C-alpha positions, 0 to 999 in steps of 0.5 A: 466955547469961544472957539465954538462962537467964533466958528458959528460967526464964521460959517454964518458970514460965509453963508451970507457971503456966498448967498450974495455972490452966488452964480446967476442964471438968466433965462429968455424964451423965444417962440417961432412966429413963421416958418421963415425962422422968425422968433419973438420973445414972450414972457419967461419970469414971474410977474409976466417979465421977459426974463426969469433970474436965479440967483444960487443953487435951488433958488426961486425964479425972480423977474429979471432986473437985467436988460440984455442988448443983443450984439449978434443975431444967430441963426440955428436949425432947430433939432426938433422942427428942422426949421432955421430960427433966428434969435438975438443973443448977447456974447462976450468977446473972445472965442468960446468952447463950442459944445453941442448936445441934441437939444442945445448949443452951449457957448462956453467962455470958461467962467461964463456960459450962454446956452441955446436949448431947443424945446419940442414945441419949436421954441428956444430958451436962451440961458446966461450963466455967470459961473460960480461966485460970480454975477452976470455982466453984459458989458 
């Protein structure tokens, strides 16, 4: 009996720890303003917030508490429209492993990922992913 109670307590503690320390995903949405590649940030999160934050797998979206100061202006050739699109982005120090698919470019830093996802309407979602059991960092 004592063994069962101890096992249940360990499972509950582990569940609370993983929920509070799970990965964070932060999404920002940019839409085109003109044919010159100018993009503007629009509300992407609930309640009209600029960012959508998700903590853990399958979690509900929350308004983002983060203020992300970009350290680069990156210009992409949008695969759907063929137009250039320039977005402000925050990239960590170091050299990422670059990954590209038909609708996204991924900056993979191993334990941290920044993804530019291209949408058919010409807009771009920027997604910051902290990785498993890590919080987002913008230092």
